[in-house]
Backbone as numpy.savetxt, mean C-alpha at the origin, in Angstrom:
# Nx Ny Nz CAx CAy CAz Cx Cy Cz
-8.35 -10.50 18.23 -8.12 -10.37 16.97 -7.34 -8.97 16.49
-5.94 -9.11 15.71 -5.32 -7.62 15.82 -4.81 -7.72 14.76
-4.14 -6.76 14.25 -3.41 -6.23 13.24 -2.40 -5.10 13.48
-0.98 -5.79 13.52 0.12 -4.87 14.17 0.62 -3.67 13.14
0.65 -2.54 14.01 0.80 -1.50 12.75 2.48 -1.16 13.31
3.20 -0.87 11.99 4.36 -0.35 12.22 4.55 0.70 11.19
5.21 1.45 11.69 5.29 2.78 11.21 6.95 3.40 11.04
7.75 2.54 9.76 9.16 3.12 10.08 9.37 4.55 9.80
8.52 5.27 8.94 8.78 6.71 8.55 9.24 6.76 7.06
9.94 7.60 6.71 10.79 7.74 5.21 12.22 6.98 5.12
11.54 5.84 4.61 12.82 4.93 4.44 13.22 4.63 2.98
14.44 4.23 2.86 14.31 3.53 1.15 13.92 2.39 1.05
13.61 2.21 -0.36 12.98 0.97 -0.96 13.92 -0.15 -0.24
15.14 -0.12 -0.35 16.04 -1.64 0.09 15.43 -1.64 1.63
15.73 -0.58 2.43 15.30 -1.16 3.65 14.03 -1.29 3.96
12.76 -1.01 2.98 11.62 -1.17 3.24 11.37 -2.64 3.14
12.28 -3.45 1.73 12.37 -4.59 1.50 12.62 -5.47 2.48
13.83 -5.05 3.05 14.66 -5.87 4.44 13.75 -6.21 5.54
12.69 -4.97 5.95 11.70 -5.45 6.89 10.48 -5.86 6.15
10.41 -5.99 5.27 9.22 -6.72 4.75 9.69 -8.40 4.68
10.78 -8.46 4.28 11.40 -9.85 4.54 11.44 -10.41 6.11
11.60 -9.61 6.76 11.57 -10.19 8.56 10.34 -10.13 8.85
9.39 -9.73 8.52 8.04 -9.66 8.80 7.65 -10.75 8.20
7.51 -11.32 6.80 7.03 -12.03 6.22 7.58 -13.60 7.10
8.97 -13.40 7.28 9.55 -14.69 7.75 9.09 -15.10 8.79
8.76 -14.15 9.82 8.14 -14.08 11.37 6.79 -14.66 10.98
5.99 -14.08 10.26 4.50 -14.56 9.89 4.48 -15.88 9.50
5.24 -16.54 8.54 5.19 -17.55 8.09 5.52 -18.38 9.28
6.36 -18.36 9.84 6.97 -19.24 11.29 5.82 -18.90 12.47
4.65 -18.09 12.62 3.70 -18.01 13.03 4.34 -17.20 14.73
5.14 -16.54 14.20 6.07 -15.97 15.70 5.39 -14.25 15.80
4.71 -14.18 14.76 3.97 -12.80 14.91 2.71 -12.95 14.55
1.82 -11.82 14.66 0.55 -11.91 13.93 0.36 -11.00 12.49
-0.54 -10.77 12.36 -0.78 -10.22 10.94 -0.54 -8.86 11.22
0.32 -8.05 10.18 0.93 -6.84 9.98 1.16 -6.05 9.37
0.80 -4.65 9.40 0.58 -3.89 8.37 2.23 -2.31 8.62
2.36 -2.70 7.60 3.68 -1.56 7.65 3.17 -0.29 6.89
3.23 1.34 7.22 3.23 2.36 6.49 4.25 3.04 6.85
4.30 3.67 5.36 5.54 4.56 5.04 6.00 5.13 4.02
7.22 5.99 3.76 6.96 6.74 2.34 8.30 6.03 2.23
8.64 6.20 0.94 9.95 5.92 0.19 10.39 7.18 -0.30
11.85 7.36 -0.65 12.51 8.21 -1.28 11.78 7.70 -3.06
12.26 8.45 -3.81 11.99 8.48 -5.43 12.62 6.91 -5.90
11.73 6.15 -6.31 11.91 4.85 -6.83 10.86 4.42 -8.15
11.78 3.70 -8.65 10.46 3.00 -9.36 10.63 1.26 -9.42
9.33 0.69 -9.34 9.31 -0.76 -9.24 8.87 -1.25 -10.29
8.88 -2.53 -10.81 8.79 -3.12 -12.06 8.40 -4.44 -11.37
7.02 -4.41 -11.76 6.14 -5.78 -11.03 6.45 -7.21 -11.92
6.14 -7.99 -11.89 6.11 -9.35 -12.73 5.55 -9.02 -13.54
4.71 -8.35 -14.38 3.81 -8.06 -15.59 4.34 -7.08 -16.37
5.29 -6.38 -15.55 5.69 -5.05 -16.41 6.86 -5.03 -17.55
6.88 -3.76 -18.24 7.10 -3.84 -19.47 8.61 -2.70 -19.42
9.39 -2.84 -20.07 10.70 -1.80 -19.80 10.45 -0.74 -20.51
9.24 -0.78 -21.27 9.38 0.54 -22.44 8.25 1.44 -21.49
7.56 0.61 -20.45 6.68 1.73 -19.68 7.42 2.47 -18.96
9.05 2.69 -18.64 9.76 3.65 -18.31 10.10 4.46 -19.49
9.79 5.82 -19.43 9.78 6.67 -20.61 10.93 6.92 -20.26
11.81 7.37 -18.73 13.07 8.28 -18.89 14.10 7.22 -18.91
15.09 7.88 -19.46 16.32 7.19 -19.83 17.07 6.72 -18.52
17.91 5.96 -18.59 18.45 5.58 -17.41 19.54 6.85 -16.70
19.94 7.48 -17.64 20.78 8.57 -17.39 19.88 9.69 -16.43
18.52 10.06 -17.01 18.19 10.75 -16.63 17.60 10.48 -14.84
17.21 8.97 -14.64 17.23 8.39 -13.63 17.81 8.73 -12.58
19.23 8.16 -12.95 20.41 8.37 -12.21 20.45 9.88 -11.92
20.61 10.79 -12.72 20.86 12.48 -12.30 19.90 12.93 -11.51
18.58 11.92 -11.44 17.38 12.62 -10.41 17.46 11.68 -9.14
18.27 10.46 -8.97 18.53 10.16 -8.19 17.67 9.11 -7.88
16.45 8.69 -8.69 15.50 7.48 -8.64 16.26 6.31 -9.09
15.86 5.10 -8.11 16.43 3.85 -7.81 15.15 3.31 -8.61
15.73 2.16 -9.41 14.79 0.90 -9.95 14.90 -0.39 -9.52
14.02 -1.07 -9.47 14.12 -2.22 -8.70 13.10 -2.86 -8.89
13.06 -4.43 -9.44 12.65 -5.31 -10.15 11.83 -6.27 -8.85
10.62 -6.65 -8.85 10.09 -7.03 -7.58 9.02 -8.22 -7.96
8.90 -8.81 -7.11 7.64 -10.20 -7.19 6.40 -9.98 -7.06
5.89 -8.63 -7.16 4.54 -8.16 -6.78 4.14 -8.23 -7.98
2.63 -8.26 -8.39 2.04 -8.43 -9.77 2.03 -7.06 -9.95
1.43 -6.47 -11.20 1.42 -5.27 -12.10 2.67 -4.87 -12.55
2.53 -3.98 -12.92 3.43 -3.20 -14.13 4.37 -2.11 -13.30
4.94 -1.06 -13.58 5.80 0.06 -13.48 4.81 0.84 -12.35
5.55 0.90 -11.23 4.97 1.98 -10.27 6.11 2.89 -9.42
5.76 4.08 -9.41 6.18 5.13 -8.78 6.07 5.29 -7.48
7.36 5.41 -6.56 6.91 5.58 -5.27 7.83 6.60 -4.80
7.21 7.69 -4.06 8.21 9.09 -3.45 7.32 9.66 -2.45
8.29 10.63 -1.79 7.49 11.53 -0.79 6.18 12.02 -1.12
5.26 11.73 0.26 4.07 12.45 -0.04 3.15 11.17 -0.36
3.57 9.95 -0.59 2.98 9.11 -1.14 3.16 7.69 0.05
1.51 7.77 0.48 1.72 6.69 1.59 1.59 5.22 1.11
2.60 4.71 1.61 2.85 2.91 1.12 2.28 2.13 2.00
1.60 1.26 1.61 1.12 0.21 2.59 1.76 -1.25 2.38
2.08 -2.03 2.99 2.48 -3.29 3.04 1.73 -4.15 4.11
0.81 -4.65 3.54 0.14 -5.61 4.50 0.70 -7.09 4.80
0.98 -7.65 5.68 2.08 -8.74 5.74 0.47 -9.50 6.42
-0.26 -10.39 5.86 -1.45 -11.20 6.10 -1.39 -12.55 5.95
-1.72 -13.41 6.89 -1.86 -14.81 6.38 -3.06 -14.72 6.14
-3.45 -15.62 4.56 -4.95 -15.33 4.11 -5.56 -16.57 4.55
-4.91 -17.42 5.45 -5.52 -18.55 5.91 -6.56 -18.31 7.47
-6.05 -17.22 7.85 -6.86 -16.65 8.92 -8.35 -16.42 8.99
-8.61 -15.93 10.36 -10.01 -15.83 10.23 -10.48 -14.46 9.06
-11.05 -14.17 8.14 -11.05 -12.89 7.66 -12.76 -12.91 6.82
-12.88 -11.48 6.97 -14.56 -11.53 6.22 -14.65 -11.96 5.06
-15.34 -12.56 4.60 -15.56 -13.33 2.90 -14.98 -14.61 2.80
-14.17 -14.69 3.60 -13.43 -15.90 3.60 -14.39 -17.37 3.27
-14.54 -17.96 2.30 -15.40 -19.00 1.90 -14.53 -20.63 2.15
-13.24 -20.73 1.57 -12.36 -21.80 2.17 -11.86 -21.82 3.07
-10.54 -22.72 2.75 -9.42 -22.36 3.94 -8.56 -21.16 3.99
-8.70 -20.65 2.76 -8.00 -19.25 2.94 -8.78 -18.26 1.88
-8.29 -16.89 2.29 -9.12 -15.83 1.44 -8.19 -15.53 0.39
-9.29 -15.87 -0.99 -8.42 -15.61 -1.91 -7.55 -14.30 -2.25
-6.83 -14.43 -2.81 -5.87 -13.37 -3.54 -6.93 -12.22 -4.05
-7.53 -12.58 -4.67 -8.76 -11.37 -5.28 -9.23 -10.78 -4.70
-10.10 -11.56 -3.64 -11.03 -10.97 -2.57 -10.22 -10.40 -1.39
-9.12 -10.55 -1.48 -8.06 -9.87 -0.55 -7.78 -8.32 -1.09
-7.72 -8.22 -2.55 -7.18 -7.16 -2.92 -8.77 -6.15 -3.08
-9.68 -6.95 -3.35 -10.79 -5.92 -2.79 -11.03 -5.71 -1.58
-10.76 -6.44 -0.46 -11.05 -5.85 0.68 -9.96 -4.63 0.95
-8.70 -4.78 0.54 -7.72 -3.89 0.29 -8.42 -2.43 -0.31
-8.93 -2.52 -1.16 -9.41 -1.22 -2.48 -10.54 -0.87 -1.19
-11.43 -1.36 -0.85 -12.87 -0.95 -0.01 -12.01 0.09 1.24
-10.62 -0.61 1.69 -10.60 0.30 2.62 -10.00 1.62 2.07
-9.26 1.75 1.23 -8.33 2.77 0.36 -9.82 3.88 0.12
-10.69 2.98 -0.45 -11.79 3.77 -0.93 -12.40 4.97 0.11
-12.44 4.30 1.03 -13.09 4.52 2.71 -12.08 5.82 3.14
-10.51 5.36 2.82 -9.96 6.79 3.28 -10.10 7.90 2.56
-10.16 7.57 1.23 -10.45 8.61 0.21 -11.83 9.59 0.40
-12.97 8.81 0.84 -14.04 9.46 1.35 -13.79 10.35 2.70
-12.94 9.91 3.33 -12.57 10.29 4.69 -12.01 12.17 4.55
-11.79 11.97 3.19 -10.80 13.52 3.00 -12.39 14.22 2.11
-13.21 13.81 1.78 -13.99 14.15 0.80 -13.87 14.05 -0.12
-13.25 12.48 -0.71 -12.82 12.75 -2.12 -13.51 11.49 -2.50
-14.34 11.34 -3.35 -15.06 9.99 -4.04 -14.61 9.44 -4.35
-14.35 8.23 -4.46 -13.28 7.16 -4.94 -13.73 5.70 -5.42
-13.49 5.18 -6.27 -14.33 4.05 -6.81 -13.35 2.83 -7.40
-13.84 1.48 -7.62 -13.11 0.42 -8.18 -13.06 0.46 -9.57
-12.45 -0.18 -10.47 -12.94 0.02 -12.21 -12.71 -1.33 -12.74
-13.51 -2.28 -12.92 -13.33 -3.63 -13.47 -12.14 -3.69 -14.35
-11.52 -4.85 -14.27 -10.26 -4.66 -14.98 -8.84 -3.92 -14.53
-9.36 -2.91 -13.93 -7.85 -1.96 -13.43 -8.13 -2.02 -12.18
-7.06 -3.05 -11.35 -6.64 -2.78 -10.11 -6.39 -1.61 -9.51
-6.71 -1.08 -8.30 -6.49 0.28 -7.61 -7.33 0.74 -7.32
-7.48 2.12 -6.97 -8.53 3.09 -6.25 -8.75 4.27 -7.30
-9.57 4.67 -7.94 -9.85 6.06 -9.04 -10.83 6.79 -8.23
-10.73 8.14 -8.84 -11.62 8.86 -8.40 -12.81 8.67 -9.23
-14.27 9.56 -9.23 -15.42 9.15 -9.89 -15.32 10.14 -11.08
-15.74 9.80 -12.37 -15.31 10.38 -13.74 -16.82 11.59 -13.13
-16.69 12.84 -13.86 -17.62 13.68 -13.74 -17.66 14.53 -15.01
-18.80 14.52 -15.60 -18.63 14.89 -16.95 -17.81 14.48 -18.46
-16.89 15.49 -18.97 -15.72 15.02 -19.57 -14.52 14.83 -19.01
-14.52 14.56 -17.51 -13.17 14.22 -16.79 -13.01 12.98 -16.81
-12.41 12.28 -17.29 -12.08 10.67 -16.78 -11.69 10.53 -15.75
-12.03 9.39 -14.70 -11.57 9.00 -13.79 -9.79 8.76 -13.84
-9.40 9.30 -12.70 -7.95 9.39 -12.28 -7.33 8.45 -11.46
-6.37 7.97 -11.23 -5.71 7.08 -10.46 -5.79 7.85 -9.13
-5.91 7.30 -7.73 -5.43 7.93 -6.71 -4.80 6.60 -5.89
-4.67 5.44 -6.39 -3.98 4.60 -5.30 -3.39 3.22 -6.32
-2.29 2.97 -6.24 -1.71 2.02 -7.15 -1.45 0.48 -6.38
-2.08 -0.34 -6.88 -1.74 -1.93 -5.76 -0.88 -3.07 -6.60
-0.49 -3.70 -5.91 0.22 -4.80 -6.21 0.47 -5.88 -5.13
0.23 -7.25 -5.53 0.51 -8.06 -3.86 1.20 -9.20 -4.29
2.03 -9.81 -3.59 2.70 -11.14 -3.92 1.90 -11.96 -2.57
1.86 -12.98 -3.21 1.42 -14.21 -1.85 2.24 -15.58 -1.75
2.66 -15.80 -0.81 3.72 -17.08 -0.49 3.42 -17.48 0.43
3.22 -19.00 0.32 2.79 -19.78 1.43 1.65 -19.03 2.31
0.70 -18.54 1.62 -0.46 -17.88 2.21 -0.28 -16.68 2.73
0.63 -16.04 2.87 1.28 -14.88 3.24 1.19 -13.73 2.34
1.03 -12.59 2.64 0.81 -11.82 1.63 2.13 -10.73 1.65
2.61 -9.96 0.85 3.40 -8.94 0.76 3.23 -7.90 -0.23
3.97 -6.66 -0.14 3.36 -5.83 -1.17 2.66 -5.06 -0.72
2.00 -4.32 -1.35 0.24 -3.74 -1.18 -0.08 -2.46 -1.96
-0.22 -1.24 -1.49 -0.95 -0.28 -2.22 0.24 1.41 -2.09
-0.24 1.60 -2.58 0.70 3.19 -2.94 -0.61 4.23 -3.21
-0.62 5.26 -2.12 -1.68 6.31 -2.25 -1.03 7.43 -2.04
-1.62 8.09 -3.31 -0.99 9.74 -3.64 -1.43 10.72 -2.47
-1.27 11.10 -1.40 -1.62 12.04 -0.37 -1.09 13.28 -1.28
0.18 13.51 -0.69 0.47 15.13 -1.38 1.95 14.88 -2.49
1.62 13.47 -3.19 2.84 13.23 -4.25 3.25 14.37 -5.30
4.42 14.66 -5.61 4.64 15.65 -6.76 4.33 14.50 -7.73
3.37 15.02 -8.68 2.51 13.81 -9.53 3.46 14.50 -10.71
4.55 14.92 -10.86 5.35 15.45 -11.90 6.50 14.29 -12.38
6.67 13.72 -10.98 7.36 12.44 -11.16 6.92 11.14 -11.60
5.43 11.17 -11.87 4.97 10.15 -12.96 4.86 10.52 -14.41
5.85 11.17 -14.63 6.14 11.77 -15.70 7.27 10.83 -16.63
8.01 10.23 -15.43 9.12 9.34 -15.75 8.51 7.82 -16.41
7.07 7.64 -16.38 6.78 6.31 -16.42 5.44 6.47 -17.16
4.69 5.23 -17.66 3.47 4.85 -17.98 3.05 4.51 -16.66
2.28 5.00 -15.75 2.00 4.09 -14.54 0.94 3.21 -14.68
1.39 1.84 -13.91 0.67 0.60 -14.14 0.76 0.44 -15.82
1.44 0.85 -16.81 1.00 0.53 -18.07 -0.27 1.22 -19.26
-0.99 2.09 -17.89 -2.19 2.78 -18.62 -2.03 3.83 -19.00
-1.94 4.38 -20.17 -1.57 5.24 -20.96 -2.75 6.29 -21.01
-3.98 5.74 -20.68 -5.39 6.87 -21.29 -5.86 7.61 -20.05
-5.19 7.20 -19.00 -5.73 7.96 -17.66 -4.48 8.43 -16.95
-5.04 9.69 -16.47 -4.06 10.37 -15.56 -3.62 9.89 -13.98
-3.03 10.43 -13.15 -2.88 9.67 -11.69 -3.38 11.36 -11.13
-3.59 11.26 -9.96 -3.88 12.60 -9.01 -3.79 12.25 -7.45
-3.93 12.78 -6.70 -3.43 13.04 -5.49 -4.53 13.41 -4.64
-4.58 13.05 -3.27 -5.91 13.47 -2.21 -5.66 14.94 -2.41
-4.28 15.33 -2.30 -4.22 17.02 -2.16 -4.64 17.89 -3.04
-5.16 17.14 -4.48 -5.64 17.54 -5.26 -6.83 17.63 -5.59
-7.45 16.56 -5.38 -8.72 16.08 -5.03 -9.70 17.04 -4.02
-9.27 16.94 -3.00 -10.15 17.15 -1.92 -10.38 18.55 -1.77
-11.62 18.85 -1.32 -12.03 20.54 -1.20 -11.83 21.07 0.13
-11.55 22.20 0.14 -11.09 23.05 1.30 -12.09 22.73 2.41
-11.52 22.59 3.76 -12.43 22.75 4.77 -11.76 23.16 5.97
-12.58 23.35 7.15 -11.72 23.94 8.13 -11.40 22.85 9.02
-11.62 21.92 8.79 -11.56 20.62 9.80 -10.05 19.93 9.62
-9.40 20.23 10.51 -7.58 20.09 10.30 -7.81 18.23 10.31
-8.94 17.89 10.68 -8.59 16.23 10.63 -8.85 15.87 9.31
-9.56 16.63 8.73 -9.82 16.25 6.89 -9.12 16.60 6.09
-7.72 17.37 6.57 -6.88 17.99 5.72 -6.02 17.17 5.46
-5.82 16.92 3.88 -5.01 15.64 3.28 -3.50 15.58 3.41
-3.46 15.58 4.77 -1.67 15.53 5.19 -1.33 13.90 5.47
0.14 13.63 5.61 0.46 12.49 5.36 0.06 11.74 6.90
0.23 12.43 7.94 -0.29 11.92 9.42 -1.88 11.81 9.36
-2.46 12.34 8.78 -3.83 12.19 8.60 -4.36 10.78 7.86
-3.46 10.70 6.72 -3.63 9.67 5.96 -3.35 8.92 6.54
-2.21 8.46 7.41 -2.02 7.15 8.23 -2.97 6.82 9.24
-3.69 7.91 9.66 -4.36 7.42 10.73 -5.67 7.16 10.10
-6.18 7.41 8.96 -7.23 7.19 8.52 -7.09 5.70 7.74
-5.93 5.53 7.24 -5.76 4.10 6.77 -5.68 3.06 7.71
-5.00 3.52 8.90 -5.08 2.38 10.02 -6.42 2.14 10.48
-7.23 3.14 10.45 -8.62 2.82 11.17 -9.25 1.97 10.14
-9.67 2.40 8.70 -10.38 1.87 7.78 -9.92 0.26 7.54
-8.48 0.15 7.90 -7.80 -1.38 7.59 -8.87 -2.00 8.41
-8.49 -1.34 9.85 -8.99 -2.25 11.17 -10.37 -2.46 10.90
-11.45 -1.82 9.96 -12.94 -1.76 9.87 -13.12 -2.89 9.38
-12.37 -2.74 7.71 -12.82 -3.66 6.61 -12.19 -4.87 6.93
-11.15 -4.82 7.66 -10.52 -6.56 7.96 -11.12 -7.00 8.98
-11.84 -6.52 9.96 -12.67 -6.51 11.25 -11.51 -6.86 12.20
-10.40 -5.99 12.19 -9.31 -6.37 13.50 -9.16 -5.29 14.18
-8.47 -5.25 15.15 -8.14 -4.20 15.97 -6.82 -3.51 15.56
-6.74 -2.75 15.31 -5.20 -2.23 15.35 -4.15 -1.84 16.21
-2.99 -2.54 16.77 -2.36 -2.11 17.64 -0.87 -1.66 17.13
-0.56 -0.43 17.54 0.66 0.30 17.23 1.46 -0.46 18.04
2.72 -0.81 16.93 4.25 -1.01 17.74 5.19 -0.29 17.71
6.16 0.17 18.62 7.17 1.10 18.49 8.33 0.78 17.23
8.71 -0.75 17.39 9.41 -1.08 16.38 9.38 -2.62 16.14
9.99 -2.82 14.73 10.14 -4.33 14.45 10.35 -5.15 15.63
12.00 -4.62 16.04 12.33 -5.68 17.01 11.46 -6.14 18.62
10.95 -4.53 18.84 10.04 -4.87 19.74 8.71 -5.76 19.40
7.93 -5.98 18.60 7.16 -6.46 17.90 7.78 -8.30 17.83
8.83 -8.15 17.35 9.28 -9.71 17.22 9.45 -10.40 18.75
10.12 -9.55 19.58 10.53 -10.12 20.80 9.41 -10.16 21.74
8.04 -9.20 21.56 7.21 -9.39 22.27 6.25 -10.86 21.76
5.92 -10.94 20.37 5.23 -11.55 20.12 5.65 -13.44 19.97
7.33 -13.13 20.07 8.00 -14.35 20.06 7.90 -14.86 21.55
7.80 -14.04 22.46 7.73 -14.44 24.02 6.13 -15.20 24.22
5.34 -14.29 23.52 3.92 -14.76 23.68 3.75 -15.96 23.03
4.70 -16.39 21.67 4.22 -17.65 21.30 5.02 -18.73 22.13
5.92 -18.38 22.56 7.00 -19.29 23.37 5.83 -19.81 24.94
5.39 -18.67 25.30 4.57 -19.34 26.53 3.58 -19.69 26.26
2.90 -19.38 25.20 1.41 -20.40 24.74 1.86 -21.96 24.37
3.12 -21.83 24.02 3.13 -23.20 23.27 4.20 -24.09 24.73
4.20 -23.25 25.86 4.79 -24.04 26.78 3.87 -24.50 27.91
């Protein structure tokens, strides 16, 4: 049992959606196995199914002048920002598979989200950042300390179609948090956002520095642990589709 890992690098949101669609279609046809995309996007705002346009504070003119795209999508949640320094994860998983905690014919979407949150919480701990869930507020947050409220480290929102998940999470690693001033993040006005870079304590261990590459390695490792699968890296989507397609054809013949 394994999860394929694809790392397209920093790509436009439109290109990211196109890759997701190809992977989703192939997964629904059982041509490939469960797949995790880890990537970055240029500055973009996405509005989920439950979004409110008033949670975009910036004017259309300001967004255009700063080259920030705007996309309405089918994931859950409100408005979210993506940009450089933020690790975006798109797990394309068939919930009918053999997953930890599955109680019926498929893993429930809420249970899937809890597993996803747990994986990201462990990523944060890899960098010395205590993190937690907050009841009623999806995502991953810092732990409150004294008069300092918890801050959001990672936004989450998924879509499920024919048992297959898409969209996922956005973890602030070295993100320029000033860009979040364009919106009311996830429609939550009374809590701030933060990043691993800001929250991590200085350390001499290079592997615990909150860099994008370290975050990718940690995320892949912890997704494998939480979802109880081996992570297998693929060089490209075409290679993955070709290889899995041949394997599927061979096994069915």
